[in-house]
N, C-alpha and C positions, 0 to 999 in steps of 0.2 A: 549073824547081821551084815546087811549089805558091802559088798567089797571097796567102798569108800568114792569120794568124789572123785570124777574126772581131772586132771592139772590144769584145765584152765579154768575150774569153780574153786578149785584149793587156792589157785593163784589169785582168783579176784576175795575169794574170803582172808588171804592173809595182805593183802593190801588195802582193803576195807578200814578204815578208821573201828577202832574197838578194844574189848579187855579181855578176848578167851583164848586162852591158846589152843595151839595145831591139836593138841592130842582130846582134848575135852572137845572143840568141835569137831573130831570125827566121830565124838561117841556121839553128839548130839544127830552129825548127819547119818549113821550106822541107824539110831531109834528110830528117826524120821521117814527111813527109807521103807522099814518093816512096819512102820506106822501105817503109811499113806497106802501101802498094799488093802487098807482096810478101805479103801472108797472114800476114806471120810477126810476135811480141811484139816489143817494141824495150823494149828495158831499158839502164838509166842506174844507175850507179856510183856514189853520192856526192848523196845524194837531200837533206840539208840540210833547211830548211823548204819544200821542195816545188817553189818557183820557175820550177823547168826542167822538172820532172814537169808543171804545167799543161800545157806545149805537147807535149809525148812523150803526155799522156793525149789531147790534144784531137786529134791528128792520127791515133791508135789508134781512138776513138771514129768519126770519120769513114770510116777504112775498115773497123772491125768488126772490132778487133782489142784489143791489148789493152798496156798499156804495165806494166814491172815496176821496180820502184825497190829497190835495194838499199844499208841502209845498218845502222851498228850505233845510231847517234843519239846518239852522243858527244861527236860532233865532232873534225873532224881536227885535228891538231896547232896549227894556227895560230889554232883557237879557242879554243885553252883559256885560264886564266886567265894574264893578264900579257902574252898574246898582240897581236898588230896586229888581227884579227881577231873577237875574245871579246866576246860581248853576252852580259849576266847574264842580259837578259831572256829566254834559253834555257836557264838553269841550273835544277835539281830544287829548288823551294823547300823541301822536307822538307830539316831539317838533319842527319839521317841520311844523306842523300844528297849533296846540294849538288853534283851533277855535271851537265856538260850532260847536256840532255834535249830535241834538237829534235821528236821524235815529235807531244807532242802541237801543236803547232805546225804542224809538216805537215798532221794531219788537218784541221784546222782551216781551211787553206790548199787544200786537195781539196773539202771541204765546201762553201766561200764561193763555190770555180770549180763546183759541180755536177758532178764529176769523179771521185767517189768510187769509183763501178759502173766506171771504166773503167780501173781502177790495181790492181794486186798488187803490195803495200809487203811488202819483205821485210827482216825486223828481223835482221841477222845480220852477222857479218863479212864481206867481199865474197870472199877464197878459200875459206873454207869454201863460202858459197854455191853459188862457180862449182863447186868439187869436188862438187857434188850434180845441177851441171845438164847435159840430155841433151840437147836441141832446138835447134834452128838458132833465129837470130836475126834481124830485118831490120835491125835497129839495135844496135850499143852507143856507149855514148855513157859515158866516161868522165872524171870530174870530181870521185874522193873524196880519198884522201889525196896529198900532194905529194912526199915522201921517194919514193926510188929504190927502198927496200923493199916500199912500197904503193904505185906508179905501176905499179911493175913487175910484181906480184902481180897487179893488176887488169888489166894488157897481156896477160901470158900465161892467166891466167883464164876471158876472155873473149873476146877477139881470136877464138880456134879457132871460136867459135863463131857468128859473122860470116857470114850465110849468102851464099851467089854471087850476086852482085848487092845486095849488102846493103851498110850502111854502117859503119866504125868513125869516129867521131866523137872528140875529143880535145879537152878545155880548158885554158885556160892554159898555151897552146905559146911559149914565147918564146925566141928563138934569143940575144937577149940575156939574158947575168945579170943584166947593171943592172936590166932590164925584170921578174925573177919567177925562181922557182926553175927549174931547168933539169930536175926528172925526167920532167914532161910532154913535153917537148922531145926528151929521148932514147928515151921509147918511140915517139913520133911519127915519129924518126928509123926505129928499127927497123921500124915497120910498113911506112917506104917501102923500105927495104932488103931487107927479106925478100922482095919480089917478090909480095904476096899483094894488095899496096894501094896504088892509085890516087889521086892527089890529085884532087879536084874543085873545092874550094873552101875561101880560109880567111876569115873575116873577124874582122879583130883576132886575138886570140887562140887562136879556133877555129878549127882545123879539121876537115873532112871529106872520108873517105876513103872509096874503094868497094871491095869486094873484088871482084878482077880475076882471080887466082889463086890457086893451091895454097897450103901452108904458111904458117908465120904464123913 
């Protein structure tokens, strides 16, 4: 796969708010770089504050395509108050709202990275957006809600849109329940068992699958 992001892109990635470690980010960028050669959009489910979006947008820019990122920006289950990944800095300061709102931080992230023109940000819930989608994708990166309900909806909504030789990338895949939630692992296994996808690489919890068959 590709040689990796340039130093300015890697620096922007490392500076952005988020949870993806560098080695997983490099694996995502490599998959996005190869997928972008298909000339199709790259799409991620689960924007948060744009850390991984930087990598997809850079790959898209280099290939002359676009990155699409889908999120309702109200935070997933584990980011709500009282949970492990809650960050008060991304709560709407308006006391009439007082809910998670990662959209402003995401916009600043893209602006600072100089990538605003290479991203289409869709604010909405993944299944609703997927129901409207009608074109092939070079890459689908699933990194949204980690309940079975949300992970399954993301897989069923978006995996069918991955083009032949495109990639399905799933984050936070843990075979051992002691390491993390099992919903991403279950959709990863479902993708392999469908016969439509073949695993290309695994970097810690980030698994890259290539579309090699029909049916999902």
